[in-house]
C-alpha positions in Angstrom: -80.0 12.2 23.5 -82.5 9.6 24.3 -86.0 10.9 23.3 -87.4 10.3 26.6 -86.0 14.1 27.3 -85.3 16.6 24.7 -83.1 19.1 24.7 -81.5 22.0 22.8 -77.9 23.2 22.4 -76.6 26.9 22.6 -74.5 27.1 19.7 -72.3 30.0 21.1 -71.8 27.8 24.1 -70.7 25.0 21.9 -68.6 27.3 20.3 -67.1 28.5 23.2 -66.8 25.0 24.9 -64.6 24.3 21.6 -62.6 27.5 21.8 -61.4 26.6 25.5 -60.8 23.1 24.4 -57.9 24.3 21.8 -56.8 27.0 24.0 -56.1 24.4 26.8 -55.0 21.9 24.2 -52.3 25.2 22.6 -51.4 25.8 26.0 -50.7 22.2 27.1 -48.5 21.4 24.1 -46.7 24.8 24.3 -45.6 23.8 27.7 -45.0 20.1 26.9 -42.2 21.1 24.2 -40.6 22.5 27.0 -40.2 19.3 28.7 -38.1 18.0 25.8 -35.8 21.2 25.4 -35.2 21.1 29.2 -31.9 19.5 30.6 -33.0 19.1 34.5 -35.0 16.7 36.3 -36.9 19.4 38.4 -37.5 21.7 35.6 -38.7 19.1 33.0 -41.4 17.7 36.0 -42.4 21.2 36.6 -42.9 21.8 33.0 -44.9 18.4 32.5 -47.2 19.2 35.5 -48.0 22.6 33.9 -49.0 21.0 30.6 -50.9 18.6 32.2 -52.8 20.9 34.7 -53.3 23.3 31.7 -55.0 20.4 29.6 -56.9 18.6 32.3 -58.3 21.6 33.5 -59.3 22.5 30.3 -60.9 19.5 29.5 -62.8 19.7 32.4 -64.0 23.2 31.8 -65.1 22.4 28.3 -67.3 19.6 29.3 -69.0 21.5 31.7 -69.4 24.7 29.6 -70.8 21.7 27.0 -73.3 20.6 29.5 -74.4 24.3 30.7 -74.9 24.5 26.0 -77.7 21.7 26.6 -80.9 23.2 27.7 -83.1 20.6 29.3 -86.9 21.0 30.7 -85.8 20.9 34.4 -83.2 22.2 36.3 -80.1 20.4 36.6 -77.9 20.0 39.9 -74.2 18.3 40.0 -72.6 16.7 42.8 -69.4 18.6 43.8 -67.1 15.6 45.4 -67.8 13.8 41.7 -67.4 16.9 39.8 -64.0 17.6 41.3 -62.9 13.9 40.8 -63.8 14.2 37.2 -61.3 17.2 36.8 -58.6 15.3 38.8 -59.1 12.4 36.3 -58.4 14.6 33.5 -55.5 16.7 35.1 -53.7 12.4 35.8 -54.7 11.8 32.3 -53.2 14.4 30.9 -50.0 14.3 32.6 -49.5 10.9 31.7 -50.1 11.0 28.4 -47.6 14.0 27.7 -45.2 12.1 30.0 -45.4 8.9 27.8 -44.7 10.9 24.9 -42.2 13.2 26.1 -39.7 10.4 27.0 -37.3 8.9 24.7 -37.8 8.4 21.0 -41.4 8.2 20.0 -42.6 4.8 18.8 -45.7 3.9 17.5 -46.0 1.6 20.7 -45.5 4.8 23.0 -47.4 6.8 20.7 -50.7 4.4 21.1 -50.1 4.0 24.5 -49.9 8.0 24.6 -52.9 8.4 22.9 -55.0 5.6 24.7 -54.0 7.0 27.9 -55.6 10.7 26.7 -58.7 9.4 25.1 -59.3 7.0 28.2 -58.9 9.8 30.5 -61.1 12.3 28.2 -63.6 9.7 28.8 -63.2 9.1 32.3 -63.7 13.0 33.2 -66.6 12.9 30.6 -68.4 9.9 32.2 -67.6 10.7 35.9 -68.8 14.2 35.1 -71.7 12.8 33.7 -72.1 10.8 36.6 -72.1 13.9 38.8 -75.8 15.0 37.6 -77.9 13.9 40.0 -80.6 12.1 38.5 -82.6 8.9 39.6 -83.3 6.2 37.8 -79.5 7.2 36.6 -78.3 7.9 33.1 -78.0 5.0 30.8 -76.2 4.8 27.7 -76.7 3.5 24.1 -73.7 1.2 23.9 -72.9 2.0 20.0 -72.5 5.7 20.5 -70.8 5.0 24.0 -68.1 3.1 22.5 -68.0 5.5 19.3 -67.1 8.3 21.6 -64.3 6.6 23.3 -63.0 5.8 19.7 -63.0 9.4 18.7 -61.6 10.3 22.1 -58.5 8.0 21.4 -58.1 8.5 18.1 -58.0 12.4 18.2 -55.7 12.1 21.2 -53.0 9.8 19.2 -53.0 12.6 15.9 -52.8 15.3 18.2 -49.9 13.7 20.0 -48.3 12.9 16.8 -48.4 16.2 16.0 -47.1 17.8 19.3 -44.2 15.4 18.6 -43.2 15.9 15.3 -43.7 19.3 14.9 -40.1 20.0 17.1 -38.6 16.7 16.7 -35.2 18.4 17.3 -36.3 19.9 20.3 -36.3 23.4 18.8 -39.8 25.5 19.5 -41.8 24.9 16.6 -43.8 27.8 15.0 -47.1 28.9 16.5 -49.2 27.9 13.8 -47.7 24.2 13.8 -48.7 24.2 17.8 -52.0 25.8 16.8 -52.8 23.2 14.2 -52.0 20.5 16.6 -54.1 22.0 19.4 -57.4 22.2 16.5 -56.8 18.6 16.2 -56.9 17.9 20.0 -59.9 20.3 20.7 -61.6 18.1 18.3 -60.7 15.2 20.1 -62.3 16.4 23.5 -65.2 17.9 21.7 -65.7 15.1 19.6 -66.1 12.9 22.4 -68.1 15.1 24.8 -70.8 15.7 22.1 -70.8 11.9 21.0 -71.2 11.0 24.8 -73.8 13.5 25.0 -75.5 12.0 22.2 -75.2 8.3 23.9 -76.9 9.1 27.1 -80.3 8.3 27.9 -81.8 10.5 30.4 -85.3 9.3 31.6 -88.2 12.3 31.8 -88.9 13.8 35.1 -85.4 11.9 36.4 -83.8 14.9 37.8 -83.7 16.2 41.0 -81.6 19.3 43.2 -80.5 18.2 46.8 -79.3 21.2 49.0 -75.6 19.9 48.1 -75.7 20.3 44.4 -74.5 23.2 42.7 -77.1 25.2 40.5 -76.1 25.7 36.8 -75.4 29.8 37.8 -73.0 28.8 40.7 -71.2 25.7 38.1 -71.2 28.3 35.5 -69.2 30.7 37.8 -67.1 28.1 39.0 -66.3 27.3 35.4 -65.8 30.8 34.6 -63.0 31.5 37.7 -61.3 27.8 36.6 -60.9 28.8 32.7 -59.9 32.3 33.8 -57.1 30.7 36.0 -56.3 28.6 32.9 -55.7 31.7 30.5 -54.2 33.5 33.4 -51.6 30.3 34.0 -51.3 30.2 30.2 -50.5 33.9 29.6 -47.9 34.1 32.3 -46.2 30.7 31.4 -46.1 31.8 28.0 -44.8 35.0 28.5 -42.2 33.6 31.0 -41.5 31.2 28.6 -41.0 33.7 25.5 -38.7 35.8 28.2 -36.3 33.0 29.0 -36.1 31.6 25.3 -35.3 35.1 24.1 -32.9 35.7 26.8 -31.1 32.3 26.2 -31.4 32.8 22.7 -29.3 35.9 23.4 -26.8 34.2 25.9 -26.3 31.6 23.7 -25.6 33.7 20.8 -23.0 35.7 23.0 -21.6 32.5 24.3 -20.9 31.0 20.9 -19.4 34.4 19.6 -17.4 34.9 22.6 -15.9 31.3 22.1 -15.4 31.5 18.6 -13.5 34.7 19.2 -11.6 32.6 22.1 -10.5 29.8 19.6 -9.3 32.1 17.2 -7.1 34.1 19.8 -5.7 30.7 21.0 -5.3 28.8 17.7 -4.4 31.8 15.4 -1.4 34.2 15.3 -2.7 37.6 16.1 -0.5 39.5 13.7 -1.3 37.3 10.3 -4.4 35.5 11.4 -2.8 32.4 10.4 -3.2 29.3 12.5 -0.6 29.0 15.1 1.5 25.9 16.1 -1.2 24.5 18.2 -3.6 24.4 15.6 -1.1 23.2 13.0 0.1 20.6 15.0 -3.7 19.4 15.7 -4.3 19.4 11.7 -1.2 17.4 11.4 -2.3 14.9 14.0 -5.6 14.7 12.4 -3.7 14.6 8.5 -1.3 11.6 9.7 -4.5 9.4 11.2 -5.5 9.7 7.9 -3.0 9.2 5.7 -1.8 6.1 8.0 -5.3 4.2 7.1 -5.2 5.2 3.1 -1.4 4.9 3.0 -1.0 8.0 1.4 2.0 10.7 1.2 2.2 14.1 2.4 4.8 16.6 3.1 5.4 19.5 5.9 7.2 22.6 4.7 9.5 24.8 7.1 10.1 28.2 5.6 12.5 30.8 6.8 12.9 34.4 6.0 16.1 35.4 5.4 17.7 38.1 6.9 14.5 39.3 8.5 16.4 40.5 11.6 18.3 43.1 9.4 15.3 44.3 8.1 13.5 44.7 11.6 16.6 46.0 13.3 17.4 48.8 10.8 13.6 49.8 9.8 11.8 49.4 13.0 9.5 46.6 14.2 6.6 48.4 12.6 8.1 47.7 9.0 8.9 44.0 10.2 5.5 43.3 11.1 4.3 44.7 7.7 7.1 42.2 5.9 5.4 39.2 8.3 1.7 40.0 6.9 3.0 40.6 3.3 5.2 37.6 3.6 2.4 35.4 4.9 0.1 36.6 2.1 2.3 35.7 -0.4 3.0 32.2 0.7 -0.8 31.6 1.1 -1.3 32.9 -2.9 1.6 30.8 -4.0 0.4 27.4 -2.4 -3.2 27.8 -2.4 -6.4 26.7 -0.5 -5.4 22.9 0.0 -2.4 24.0 1.6 -2.3 24.7 5.0 0.1 27.6 6.1 0.9 28.5 9.9 3.1 30.9 11.4 5.0 28.9 14.2 7.6 31.9 15.2 8.8 35.3 14.7 9.9 34.7 11.1 9.1 31.1 10.4 6.2 29.3 8.7 5.3 25.9 8.5 2.9 24.3 5.7 1.1 21.0 5.4 0.5 19.6 2.0 -2.7 17.9 1.1 -2.4 14.0 1.6 -1.5 12.2 -1.7 1.2 14.9 -2.3 4.1 13.2 -3.4 8.0 14.6 -3.5 7.6 15.9 -7.3 4.9 17.8 -6.1 6.0 19.2 -3.2 9.3 20.3 -5.2 7.1 22.4 -7.0 5.4 23.8 -4.3 8.0 24.7 -2.4 9.7 25.9 -5.3 6.6 28.2 -5.6 7.5 29.7 -2.2 11.0 30.4 -2.8 10.1 32.6 -5.8 7.4 34.1 -4.3 9.6 35.4 -1.5 12.1 36.4 -4.0 10.5 39.8 -5.2 10.5 43.2 -3.8 8.5 44.2 -1.1 6.9 47.7 -1.0 6.7 48.2 2.8 5.5 52.0 4.0 7.4 53.5 1.0 10.7 51.2 1.8 11.3 48.8 -1.1 12.7 45.7 0.8 14.3 42.3 -0.7 14.7 39.0 1.3 14.6 35.6 0.4 13.5 32.3 2.0 15.1 28.8 2.9 12.9 26.0 2.8 13.0 22.8 4.1 11.1 19.9 3.3 10.3 16.5 5.1 8.1 13.8 3.7 5.7 11.0 5.2 6.5 8.7 5.7 10.2 8.7 3.9 11.2 11.2 6.8 9.0 10.5 9.7 6.0 8.5 10.9 4.6 10.8 13.5 4.4 14.8 13.8 7.6 15.1 15.8 9.6 13.5 13.5 8.2 15.4 10.4 8.8 18.8 12.2 12.1 18.2 13.6 13.5 17.1 10.0 11.9 19.8 8.2 13.4 22.3 10.4 16.7 20.5 10.1 16.2 20.3 6.3 15.4 24.4 6.2 18.6 25.1 8.4 20.8 22.6 5.7 19.1 25.0 3.2 20.6 28.3 5.0 23.8 26.6 5.2 24.0 26.2 1.2 23.6 29.3 0.2 19.7 30.2 1.3 17.1 31.2 -1.2 16.5 27.6 -2.0 14.8 24.4 -1.0 16.5 21.3 0.9 14.6 17.9 1.6 15.7 15.9 4.4 18.2 13.4 4.1 19.7 11.1 6.7 22.7 13.0 8.5 21.0 16.4 8.4 20.2 16.3 12.1 23.9 16.0 13.1 24.1 20.0 12.9 21.0 20.3 15.0 22.0 17.6 17.7 25.6 19.6 17.4 23.8 22.7 18.6 21.7 21.2 21.1 25.0 19.0 22.6 27.0 22.7 22.4 24.3 24.4 24.3 24.1 21.3 26.6 28.0 21.6 27.0 28.4 25.2 27.3 25.7 25.3 30.2 27.4 22.6 31.9 30.7 24.7 31.7 29.4 28.2 32.8 28.0 26.1 35.8 31.3 24.2 37.0 33.9 27.1 35.8 35.1 25.7 32.9 35.7 28.6 30.9 38.5 31.0 30.9 39.8 34.1 29.3 42.6 35.3 27.1 43.9 38.8 27.3 45.5 40.5 23.9 47.8 43.4 24.5 46.8 47.1 23.0 50.1 48.7 22.0 50.5 52.5 21.6 51.5 53.4 17.8 53.9 56.2 19.0 55.9 54.6 22.1 54.9 51.1 21.8 53.8 51.2 25.5 51.2 49.0 26.6 47.9 50.5 26.8 45.2 48.4 27.6 43.7 44.4 27.7 41.0 43.2 25.6 39.3 40.3 27.4 38.3 37.6 25.1 36.2 34.4 25.8 38.0 30.9 25.6 36.4 27.4 26.1 38.4 24.3 26.0 35.8 21.1 26.2 37.4 17.6 26.9 34.4 16.4 24.2 34.4 19.5 21.8 37.9 20.3 21.7 38.4 24.3 21.8 35.4 26.1 21.1 35.9 29.2 19.3 33.7 32.5 20.4 32.0 32.9 17.0 30.4 29.6 17.7 29.7 30.1 21.7 28.1 33.6 21.6 25.4 32.5 19.0 24.1 29.6 20.8 24.6 31.6 24.1 22.5 34.3 22.4 19.9 31.8 21.1 19.4 30.0 24.4 19.8 33.1 26.8 22.9 32.1 28.3 24.6 35.2 27.2 23.5 36.9 30.1 24.9 35.0 32.8 27.8 34.2 30.5 28.2 38.2 29.8 28.5 38.5 33.5 31.0 35.9 34.2 33.1 37.3 31.7 33.2 40.8 33.2 33.5 40.0 36.7 36.4 37.4 36.0 38.2 40.3 33.7 38.0 43.0 36.1 39.1 40.7 39.1 41.7 39.8 37.7 42.9 43.1 36.5 42.3 44.5 39.6 44.6 41.9 40.9 47.2 42.8 38.6 47.2 46.3 39.6 47.3 45.7 43.4 50.4 43.5 42.6 51.6 46.5 40.8 52.3 44.6 37.5 50.5 46.6 35.6 48.0 49.9 35.5 45.9 49.5 32.3 42.5 49.0 31.3 40.9 46.0 30.4 38.3 46.1 27.7 35.5 43.8 27.5 32.7 43.1 24.6 29.1 43.6 25.4 26.5 42.1 23.0 23.3 43.8 22.1 21.1 41.2 24.4 23.4 42.4 27.5 23.0 46.5 26.2 19.3 45.8 26.7 19.4 44.2 29.9 17.5 46.2 32.3 19.8 46.1 34.9 23.4 46.5 33.2 24.5 50.0 34.8 23.8 48.5 38.0 25.1 45.2 37.5 28.3 46.9 36.2 28.8 49.2 39.3 28.4 46.1 41.7 31.1 44.4 39.6 33.4 47.2 40.0 32.7 47.3 43.9 33.2 44.0 44.7 36.0 43.3 42.5 37.7 46.8 43.7 38.6 47.7 39.9 38.3 51.5 39.6 35.7 52.6 36.7 38.4 54.4 34.4 40.1 50.9 34.0 37.3 49.5 32.7 36.4 50.0 28.9 33.0 48.0 27.4 33.3 47.7 23.7 30.2 47.3 21.3 29.2 46.7 17.7 27.5 49.5 15.4 24.7 47.2 15.4 24.2 46.6 18.9 23.9 50.6 19.7 21.5 51.1 16.5 19.1 48.7 17.3 17.6 51.2 19.7 19.3 54.2 19.6 17.9 56.6 22.0 17.7 53.8 25.0 21.7 52.8 24.0 22.5 56.5 24.1 20.7 57.0 27.6 22.7 53.4 29.1 25.8 54.5 28.0 25.8 57.7 29.1 25.0 56.8 32.4 28.2 54.2 32.2 30.1 56.9 31.1 28.8 59.0 34.0 30.2 56.0 36.1 33.6 56.4 34.8 33.6 53.5 32.2 35.2 54.0 29.0 32.9 53.1 25.7 34.5 51.9 22.2 32.8 50.8 19.2 34.0 47.4 18.1 34.2 46.4 14.3 33.9 50.0 13.0 32.6 49.8 9.2 31.0 46.6 9.3 27.9 48.0 10.6 25.3 50.8 10.0 28.1 53.3 10.0 25.6 55.8 10.5 27.4 58.9 11.3 24.5 61.2 11.8 23.6 58.8 14.9 27.5 58.2 16.1 28.2 61.6 16.9 25.2 61.6 19.6 26.9 58.7 21.4 29.3 59.1 24.3 32.1 56.9 22.9 35.7 57.2 23.5 37.6 55.5 20.5 36.7 53.5 17.0 38.2 50.3 16.7 39.0 49.3 12.7 37.9 45.8 12.1 40.6 43.5 11.3 39.0 42.8 7.6 40.1 46.4 6.8 43.4 46.4 8.2 44.6 43.1 6.6 44.2 44.8 3.1 45.5 48.2 3.6 48.7 47.3 1.6 46.9 45.3 -1.2 43.4 46.6 -1.8 42.7 50.5 -2.2 39.5 50.3 -1.3 40.5 49.4 2.1 43.3 51.6 2.5 40.6 54.4 1.7 38.1 53.5 4.4 40.9 53.1 6.9 41.9 56.3 6.2 38.3 57.8 6.2 37.8 56.2 9.5 41.0 57.4 11.2 40.0 61.0 9.8 36.4 60.7 10.8 37.7 59.5 14.8 40.1 62.5 14.6 37.4 64.6 13.9 35.3 63.5 16.5 38.2 63.6 18.9 38.0 60.1 19.2 40.6 57.5 19.6 41.6 54.8 17.1 42.7 51.3 17.5 43.2 49.4 14.7 42.9 45.2 14.8 44.6 42.7 13.4 48.0 44.0 12.7 50.4 41.4 11.7 53.0 42.9 9.6 55.5 46.1 10.3 54.4 47.4 6.8 50.4 47.7 8.1 51.9 49.3 11.7 53.5 51.7 9.6 50.3 52.7 7.4 48.4 53.0 10.6 50.9 55.1 12.2 51.4 57.6 9.1 47.7 58.2 9.8 48.2 59.1 13.5 46.2 55.9 14.8 46.6 55.8 18.3 47.0 51.8 19.3 46.6 48.5 17.5 46.5 45.2 18.4 47.3 41.9 16.5 50.1 38.9 15.8 52.7 41.6 15.4 52.9 42.4 18.9 51.1 39.0 20.3 47.6 36.9 20.2 45.7 36.5 23.0 47.0 35.1 26.4 46.2 33.2 29.3 46.6 35.1 32.8 50.6 33.5 33.4 51.4 33.9 29.7 50.4 37.3 29.6 52.5 37.9 33.2 55.4 37.1 31.5 54.5 38.6 28.3 54.2 41.9 30.4 57.5 41.3 32.3 59.0 40.8 28.7 57.8 43.8 27.4 58.6 46.2 29.8 62.2 44.9 30.0 62.6 44.8 26.3 60.4 48.0 25.3 63.0 49.7 23.3 63.6 46.3 21.1 59.7 46.2 19.9 58.6 47.4 16.4 59.3 50.7 15.9 
């Protein structure tokens, strides 16, 4: 201050001016941090102008509070338009500085430019505000202190902006104490420049006057108080709103992250075992293939199938089956270790991906561990369960160079392991695909045969043991294919069941047998029932009873001339449902028989509850009644059981007179087999019927 006019400072107001500068800076830096964290252009502009307004008005308020802190010998007055212009200069400079440092990477050039804009803005605000003081002659300045004030403003602004940007370079909200530190430095810049500039001012004595349009110190103090109040209120509102948004967004982001993690786990993992599923397995296989190609490293793919799992699932229930799957998954993982990816890709099928660098010798060791792990007994809900596993292995690059080849070849090797006796492992070799290819071709040809009417039925007679009369026929599927030749039923049925063709195929067999039998009835050629085999899948068909009723109505065959044959395994899969369906069929008038009795569950406690009419003794027992005492005992027991339950007995596979005599001695009611006739086509059977009826007295007796 020039000695021409002496003044004193009110230290309380000096401290207040610094406090206002710090708070304005803190608010500005807090809001400016939102600029970098905000994605949308509109929101970025709003936060930028909010920060610039808070800082600009804060600097301006600090300046005039500092002016009021100075007590001079005479009354001061201020020009209102120039005073407002100084505030606009402060706001504009603040916005420009914050925009410069918040766009892109903070280079030294951008930091320097931002600090220069901020420092010059502070200086412009200060010296324009000083010009608002109405004084004649005007205020002059000492050049040295003037330049010092400019340097202080620019240097402190650079330091403050550097702190503001680097405290949260990752666009995360920095702790409050770090933002306060930057605000303290920026407050020094503002106050340092102001008081240095005030020291540079040369004010002539008796040079200050008060015009009518000027503001009095009291009016100015009220104005400044209002402006400062607006700043603090704006700061509070924006800070509270910002905290609310940050908290809500954090909760939403956390919830979304958890939901995404759960959804990803559901999509990519098996819900029962929590192992990766086929989708995730194939993704990992793609990645390891890319790595193996670059590094020229081998690795292996295992296909693991649990042997006889279906038997466990059907006999002990699905809950035990699920427990077995989970226990098997744990054993596979434990036998291999963490470096091997184990995935569940089917009901009882698993696939394993080895690390890169795993050669054939190591694959032998690890696959053998899986086979050994599965061989031990499982204790499941009080049931001791023993199964085995078949493991197929394909190697990269020897057995395939893409994921589909490796997976298909591992699958083919697994089927080869099953064919070799199960409970072992097999590596893929050329030629193994022939079995899989044959199955695919068989399915295609079967579908074509069904669509084009290339299938046929043969009928095997059932003969009474007492008088050799014809008692019935059994309809048996026959298929001759131009490419495959004669395909036996034991090859047709498994493929049909696996591919879903069993339902249309079974309906075709039932409709064809009923239609042909009804035609024979109308011709007066015979009046005996026809027996048709049903699979377990057909028994579980939701509209089986309705379908049978519809076919009987359409073909005109009376219900008492239809007999449905099921195996023990089929009816025991779901005994309660089976019993209800069989009862509905019986109510229609259809006869029910149990085929291949003795080879399945033989659950006598359940068997007596089913509405059945007869038991059929499997041909494997009939063939040994004369040579194997155990087979003879089984046949005797079955016949005795049937008689006690008031059921008829049909012996299958009777090929010799001695076997027939054995059945007759036990009072078995019917037999079928080559002794009488093999299964015959329609025309052959018609000739057989005509011959049988005319030569009835010369047949085996």
